[in-house]
C-alpha positions, 0 to 999 in steps of 0.5 A: 541492480539488475538491468531489465532486458527483453528476456525478462519482459512479458513479451519474451516470456510469451515468445518462449512458448505458452507451456513455459509461461503457464508453468510460471507463478509468483508470490507478491508480498503486498499491502492490505490497501491494494488488496482491500481496494480491489485493485488486484482483482482489476489488474491480475486477469489482464496480466495473467491472460497476456503472460500465462503467469499466475500471481498470488498476492499475500496482503499484509501490512508493509512491515510484515510484507518486507519481513516476508520478502526478506525471508524469501517468502515472495518473488515481488514486493509492492508496498508503500513506505519508501524509506523502508523500501530503499533500505530493503534494496540497499541491504541486498534483498531487492534488485531495484525499487521503482515508483509505481503509483500514488494516492493519499491518506485521509483522516476520517471520523464521525459526523459529530466530530468531537475534536472539531477537526473537520475541514482542516488541511494540516494533518499534524495540527489535526492530530494535535487537536485530537490528542488535546481533546482526548477524543479516541483515535484508532491506529493500525499499530502494525508497522504497516505503511499507513502506521509508519506514516501516522507515526511520522506525522505524530513525531512532528506534533507536540503530542505523544500518542504512546502516553495515551495507549489503551486510553484515547489511543487504541492500537488494533494491530490489524489491517486497514479494513479491520481498523476502520471497522474497529474505529467506527465501532468505538467512535474513533478517528482513523487515518486511512489511505483514500483507496481503502476508504472509498472501497469501504462499505461500512462507513455509517455516519463517518466521513473524510474530515482531514485531507489535502496536506502534502504530508499525506502523500502516499507513494507505492513502489515495486521491487523484485526480490533479489535472486542473489539473496533468495536463489529460489525466487522466480526472477524472470516471472517477477520481473515480467510482472514488474515490467508490465505494471510499469509499462504503458499498458500497466500504468493505463490499467492502474489509472483506469481502476475506479470505484463509484466513479472515483479513481483510486490510484494514480500511476507515476512510473518513470518514463522509460 
C-alpha cells in the first residue's frame, strides 16, 4: 500500500510549477454509469482547472475496466464491484482501494407491469416473480458492476435466469444506456443504477417499480494502478486525482451534482 504524502497531492503538483502540471494527463478506467450520468462533465473541469492535469475517461463495464487496468491501460480505476476491486488490489494491480461514493440500484419496467412487481422492496422476490411470470428481463450480460450485482441477486432466488437465456432472459452485452434502450424496445424489466436512470432521456412509459432493498446498495471505489505492476503508470497525477476526489472539495463536488433536482451520488469517503 502506498502511503499518501504531500508530494502526491494536488497542492504539491501545483507547487512544482504550472508547466509541469500542464504536461500531466491520466487515463481513468471507469464505469458507464458515472459517464452516462454526466458526473465527469461536472467534476473534471474543477479538478483540471486546479491541477492542470488532463483526465481522460474510458467508460466501460466494471469487469472490462478492471481487465484494462490489469493490462496497464490506465492510471486510475473507478468502479463499483467491491469484491473484484479488493481482489485487484490483493493481486498487486492497485495500490489501495478507498470508498468514494454510493447510490443504489433499481428495477424499472413498463407501467402495465406484467409481472406485478410494482411497489415491491425485496429485490430477490421481485426477480423470482418476474421469472415465474415469464416476463422479459433485459440483462447487461457484460460482467459490469451492475451485471455482477444482478447475478448475485439471482443467486439468492430459486430462479435460474440462464435457463431462460434467449427466451425471457435477454443478455445485451452492452452498457447501461444501451441496455435500457433495448429493454424498453422489447418491453422488458431492467435493473439499473439510479443515476443512469435519472439521466436517461428515453423513459417512455417506464418507471421505477422496485427500490429500497438494502441489497440494492451500490458502492463505488477508487484505486490508483500500482507502478510496481505497471511501471509506465503516472502515479503522481493518478494519486493527485484520487486525493482530490476523496478530499473535502471533491466530496462536496460529488454531492452537489444533481439532475432534475435529484442528487445522483452520495459521497462517503472515510474521514482523514
